[in-house]
C-alpha positions in Angstrom: 92.6 -36.6 59.9 89.9 -33.8 60.1 92.5 -31.2 59.2 93.6 -33.3 56.3 90.1 -33.6 55.0 89.5 -29.9 55.2 92.8 -29.2 53.5 92.0 -31.7 50.7 88.5 -30.4 50.3 89.8 -26.8 50.0 92.4 -27.8 47.4 89.8 -29.8 45.5 87.3 -26.9 45.6 89.9 -24.4 44.3 90.8 -26.8 41.5 87.2 -27.1 40.4 86.8 -23.3 40.6 89.8 -22.7 38.3 88.6 -25.3 35.8 85.2 -23.7 35.5 86.8 -20.3 35.1 89.2 -21.6 32.5 86.4 -23.3 30.6 84.5 -19.9 30.4 87.6 -18.0 29.2 88.5 -20.7 26.6 84.9 -20.6 25.3 85.2 -16.9 24.7 88.5 -17.4 22.8 86.9 -20.1 20.7 83.6 -18.3 20.0 84.9 -14.7 19.5 86.9 -13.8 16.4 88.3 -10.6 17.8 89.2 -11.5 21.4 91.8 -9.3 22.9 95.2 -9.9 24.4 93.7 -9.4 27.9 91.6 -12.6 27.7 94.6 -14.6 26.4 96.7 -13.4 29.3 93.8 -14.3 31.7 93.8 -17.9 30.3 97.5 -18.2 30.8 97.2 -16.9 34.4 94.4 -19.4 35.2 96.5 -22.2 33.7 99.4 -21.2 35.9 97.2 -21.1 39.0 95.7 -24.5 38.1 99.1 -26.0 37.6 100.2 -24.7 41.0 97.0 -26.1 42.6 97.5 -29.5 41.0 101.1 -29.7 41.9 100.6 -28.7 45.6 97.9 -31.4 45.8 100.4 -34.0 44.5 103.0 -32.7 46.9 100.8 -33.1 49.9 100.9 -36.3 52.0 97.6 -38.2 51.7 97.6 -38.7 55.5 98.6 -35.3 56.9 97.5 -33.1 54.0 100.8 -31.2 54.4 103.5 -30.7 51.8 105.9 -33.6 52.3 109.3 -33.0 53.7 110.5 -36.6 53.4 108.5 -38.4 50.7 108.9 -42.2 50.7 107.4 -45.0 48.7 105.4 -47.7 50.4 105.4 -51.3 49.0 102.0 -50.4 47.4 103.8 -47.9 45.2 102.1 -44.9 46.7 104.1 -42.0 48.2 103.6 -40.6 51.8 105.5 -38.3 54.1 107.8 -40.4 56.3 106.6 -39.3 59.7 103.0 -39.8 58.8 103.3 -43.2 57.2 105.7 -44.4 59.9 103.2 -43.4 62.6 100.5 -45.4 60.6 102.8 -48.5 60.6 103.8 -48.1 64.2 100.2 -48.3 65.1 100.1 -51.8 63.8 98.5 -51.1 60.4 99.7 -53.5 57.6 97.7 -52.0 54.7 98.2 -49.0 52.5 96.1 -46.1 53.8 94.8 -45.2 50.3 94.6 -48.4 48.3 93.8 -50.6 51.3 96.3 -53.2 49.8 97.9 -55.5 52.3 101.6 -54.6 52.4 104.2 -57.2 51.4 106.7 -55.4 53.6 107.1 -52.2 55.6 110.2 -50.8 53.9 110.1 -47.1 53.2 112.1 -46.2 50.1 113.0 -42.5 49.6 111.2 -40.9 46.7 114.1 -38.7 45.5 112.3 -37.4 42.4 109.3 -36.1 44.4 111.7 -34.6 47.0 113.6 -32.7 44.3 110.3 -31.5 42.7 109.0 -30.2 46.0 112.3 -28.4 46.8 112.3 -26.8 43.3 108.6 -25.7 43.6 109.1 -24.3 47.1 112.2 -22.3 46.0 110.4 -21.0 43.0 107.4 -19.8 45.1 109.4 -18.4 48.0 108.1 -21.1 50.3 110.3 -22.7 53.0 111.4 -26.2 52.0 109.9 -28.6 54.6 112.5 -30.2 56.8 113.2 -33.9 56.0 113.5 -36.6 58.5 117.1 -37.0 59.4 119.2 -39.2 61.7 121.6 -38.0 64.3 124.4 -37.6 61.8 122.4 -35.3 59.7 122.0 -37.8 56.9 118.8 -39.1 55.4 117.8 -42.2 57.3 116.5 -45.3 55.5 114.4 -47.9 57.2 115.1 -51.5 56.4 113.6 -54.8 57.3 116.2 -57.5 57.9 113.7 -60.3 57.9 112.3 -59.2 54.6 115.7 -58.7 53.1 116.9 -62.1 54.2 113.8 -63.7 52.7 114.7 -62.2 49.4 118.2 -63.7 49.5 116.8 -67.0 50.6 114.5 -67.1 47.5 117.6 -67.3 45.3 117.3 -71.1 45.8 113.6 -71.3 45.3 111.5 -71.5 42.1 112.4 -69.5 39.0 109.4 -67.2 39.5 110.4 -66.5 43.1 114.0 -66.0 42.0 113.0 -63.4 39.4 110.8 -61.5 41.8 113.5 -61.5 44.6 116.3 -60.5 42.2 114.3 -57.5 40.9 113.5 -56.4 44.5 117.2 -56.9 45.6 118.3 -54.7 42.6 115.8 -52.0 43.5 116.7 -52.0 47.2 120.4 -52.0 46.7 120.1 -49.2 44.1 117.9 -46.9 46.3 119.0 -47.6 49.8 122.6 -47.5 51.1 121.6 -49.3 54.3 120.8 -52.5 52.3 124.2 -52.5 50.6 125.8 -52.3 54.1 123.6 -55.0 55.7 123.8 -57.5 52.9 127.1 -59.0 54.1 125.9 -59.6 57.6 124.1 -62.7 56.3 125.7 -66.1 56.1 127.7 -66.7 52.8 125.7 -63.9 51.0 127.7 -63.9 47.8 127.1 -67.6 47.2 123.4 -67.2 47.9 123.2 -64.2 45.5 125.1 -65.7 42.6 123.9 -69.3 43.0 121.3 -69.1 40.2 124.0 -67.9 37.7 126.5 -70.5 38.7 123.8 -73.2 38.4 123.1 -72.0 34.9 119.4 -71.2 35.5 119.7 -67.7 34.1 120.8 -68.9 30.6 117.3 -68.9 29.4 116.3 -65.8 31.4 118.6 -62.8 30.6 116.5 -60.5 32.8 117.2 -62.5 35.9 120.9 -62.4 35.1 120.8 -58.6 34.6 119.1 -58.0 37.9 121.6 -60.2 39.8 124.7 -58.7 38.2 123.3 -55.2 38.8 122.7 -56.0 42.4 126.3 -57.3 42.6 127.5 -53.9 41.1 125.4 -52.0 43.6 126.9 -53.8 46.5 130.4 -52.7 45.5 129.4 -49.0 46.0 130.0 -49.7 49.7 133.9 -49.9 49.8 133.7 -52.2 52.8 132.4 -54.9 50.5 135.3 -54.9 48.0 137.5 -57.4 49.8 134.6 -59.7 50.7 133.7 -59.9 47.0 137.3 -60.3 45.7 138.0 -63.0 48.2 135.1 -65.1 47.0 136.5 -67.7 44.5 133.5 -67.4 42.1 132.8 -63.7 42.1 135.4 -62.3 39.7 135.1 -65.3 37.2 131.3 -64.7 37.2 131.7 -61.0 36.4 134.2 -61.9 33.6 131.7 -64.4 32.2 129.0 -61.8 32.4 131.0 -59.5 30.1 130.4 -62.0 27.3 126.8 -63.2 27.8 123.5 -61.5 28.6 121.9 -58.2 27.9 124.0 -55.2 27.1 123.0 -53.8 30.5 124.3 -57.0 32.2 127.6 -56.7 30.3 128.0 -53.0 31.0 127.3 -53.5 34.7 129.8 -56.4 34.9 132.4 -54.0 33.4 131.5 -51.4 36.0 131.9 -53.9 38.8 135.3 -55.0 37.6 136.3 -51.4 37.2 135.4 -50.7 40.9 137.2 -53.8 42.0 140.3 -52.6 40.1 140.9 -49.9 42.6 143.5 -52.1 44.3 146.6 -53.3 42.5 146.5 -56.9 43.8 142.9 -57.1 42.5 143.9 -55.6 39.2 146.5 -58.4 38.7 143.9 -61.0 39.9 141.3 -59.8 37.4 143.8 -59.6 34.6 145.1 -63.1 35.2 141.5 -64.4 35.4 140.9 -63.5 31.8 139.2 -60.1 31.8 141.2 -58.3 29.1 139.7 -60.2 26.1 136.0 -59.7 26.9 136.6 -56.1 28.0 138.3 -55.3 24.8 135.6 -57.1 22.8 132.9 -55.0 24.6 134.8 -51.8 23.7 135.3 -53.0 20.1 131.5 -53.6 19.6 131.0 -49.9 20.3 127.6 -50.0 22.0 127.0 -46.5 23.4 126.0 -47.5 26.9 128.7 -50.2 27.4 131.7 -48.7 25.5 132.5 -46.0 28.0 132.3 -48.4 31.0 134.5 -50.9 29.2 137.1 -48.2 28.5 137.0 -47.1 32.1 137.6 -50.7 33.3 140.5 -51.2 30.8 142.0 -47.9 32.0 141.9 -49.1 35.6 143.3 -52.4 34.7 146.2 -50.9 32.8 147.6 -49.2 35.8 149.1 -52.6 36.4 152.1 -53.1 34.0 151.4 -56.8 33.2 147.8 -56.0 32.4 148.9 -53.2 30.1 151.0 -55.7 28.2 148.1 -58.2 27.9 145.8 -55.6 26.4 148.5 -54.5 23.9 149.1 -58.1 22.8 145.4 -58.5 22.3 145.3 -55.6 19.8 144.0 -52.8 22.1 146.0 -50.1 20.3 144.5 -50.9 16.9 141.0 -51.0 18.3 141.4 -47.7 20.2 142.7 -45.9 17.1 139.9 -47.2 15.0 137.3 -45.9 17.5 139.1 -42.5 17.8 139.1 -42.1 14.0 135.4 -42.9 14.0 134.9 -40.0 16.5 133.7 -42.3 19.3 134.6 -41.3 23.0 137.6 -39.5 21.7 138.5 -37.9 25.1 138.2 -41.1 27.0 140.0 -43.3 24.5 142.9 -40.8 24.0 143.4 -41.0 27.7 143.6 -44.8 27.5 146.1 -44.6 24.5 148.2 -42.3 26.6 148.3 -44.9 29.3 149.3 -47.6 26.9 151.9 -45.4 25.1 154.3 -45.8 28.1 154.8 -49.4 27.0 157.5 -50.1 24.3 155.2 -52.6 22.4 152.5 -49.9 22.1 155.1 -47.3 20.8 155.8 -49.6 17.9 152.2 -49.7 16.9 151.7 -45.9 17.4 154.7 -45.1 15.2 152.7 -44.5 12.0 152.4 -41.3 10.1 148.6 -41.4 10.1 148.5 -41.8 13.8 150.8 -38.8 14.3 148.7 -36.6 11.9 145.6 -37.8 13.7 146.9 -36.8 17.1 148.1 -33.4 15.8 144.6 -32.8 14.3 142.9 -33.7 17.6 145.1 -31.2 19.4 144.0 -28.4 17.0 140.4 -29.3 17.0 139.5 -30.3 20.6 138.4 -27.9 23.3 139.5 -30.3 26.0 142.8 -29.3 27.7 143.1 -32.8 29.1 142.8 -34.3 25.7 145.4 -32.0 24.3 147.7 -32.9 27.2 147.2 -36.6 26.5 147.8 -36.3 22.8 151.1 -34.4 23.3 152.1 -37.0 25.9 151.5 -39.8 23.3 153.6 -37.8 20.7 156.3 -37.4 23.3 156.4 -41.1 24.1 156.3 -42.2 20.4 158.3 -39.5 18.6 161.0 -38.1 20.9 163.6 -40.6 19.7 162.3 -41.1 16.1 163.9 -38.6 13.7 161.5 -39.5 11.0 158.4 -38.7 13.1 160.0 -35.6 14.5 160.4 -34.3 10.9 156.6 -35.0 10.4 155.9 -32.8 13.4 158.4 -30.2 12.2 156.8 -30.0 8.7 153.3 -29.8 10.3 154.5 -27.0 12.6 155.5 -24.8 9.7 151.8 -24.6 8.7 149.9 -24.9 12.0 152.3 -24.2 14.9 150.5 -26.9 16.9 153.3 -27.5 19.4 154.2 -23.8 19.7 150.6 -23.0 20.7 150.7 -25.8 23.4 154.0 -24.4 24.7 152.2 -21.1 25.2 148.8 -22.1 26.3 148.7 -25.8 27.4 148.5 -27.3 30.8 151.7 -27.5 32.8 152.2 -31.1 31.7 151.3 -30.3 28.1 153.8 -27.4 28.1 156.6 -29.7 29.4 156.0 -32.4 26.8 155.6 -29.9 23.9 158.7 -27.9 25.0 160.8 -31.1 25.1 159.6 -32.1 21.6 160.1 -28.5 20.2 163.6 -28.4 21.7 164.6 -31.7 20.1 163.2 -30.6 16.8 164.9 -27.3 17.0 168.3 -29.1 17.4 167.6 -31.3 14.4 166.0 -28.9 11.9 166.6 -25.3 11.1 163.1 -24.0 11.3 161.9 -23.2 14.9 158.3 -24.3 15.7 
């Protein structure tokens, strides 16, 4: 501690010295009309030194006084270097060293932002980045308190105030620490305990509680080992589908993300589709909210890998909705990809066989810089137009002016070249002008 006090005192003394020096220089700039460039540069230099001094003070552990290699956040909200604060806790201390606050738990959550700032500062100043605390596998270790974590899950059947506090903490822990996502399913019937408040309807008047619980649910699915456990629970998927319709936009978005993650398996895709997910997912996309639309599109794309689900979305009007959004210029790349997926179904081909749609796709090919989007557009044209003489003539006429297909044949991706070549060959046999 003595070394730490000396280090802190030195840093504090240097900061005060720079402040006084800056004050003197600024006074000259303010008082003198004809101050030179030298004094301006001096002020800038002092400010730079002061900035470095303040930053290094913030980057130093309050206990050791050294620049932190593995900054972690204590339950008090203050940041310490892991080895130092762990030693403090191991010695039986249950208070925060700085605030003296009694700790609600002893979990140490990595402060990733401070770690990145320290790394960036060190590299910029030619200083070696302090080594972080690592486990035997070379990965960042995260401490967790099973008793504390279990107590949070248990509070899901307590008072509304306790539920809200526990839900917020569960969301935070499962977001920041992989170890909590892994340990969650070691408890007895964890899913029922987590989603109990939603099933009971106690969140209807508290959207924030619902958002925290659904986000926790989504976080748990990041661990692939949890997928089957969730899918096998009879209430899990219906709850996520219900949450697509009600709650904050963050709740609805995260429910879509969770369903998208669960759709990595074909059996689960079919299960989710049969449980009623297509309609609320399409409605979420139709509403066009920026933070939810992309996740809804991703979930629909994953669902449509399964043929029966693809048909469900088409029958619900997905093609019309997607084309409307594309014409509005919203998420064009993502939605064109989804239309390409749907265009392999005969019912979608009928809806896409309109002149405006063909002209729209050709226009996107000319204007977009995305090779993947060009590829998807020509794939849609191939699926829709190859056996329709009328639509092939539209492409032929357009080709006389713009040579859209011809350019793809020369410069497109391998798949785009194949589709464009097939269309051009068919058109060449039907009409005299070669694209």
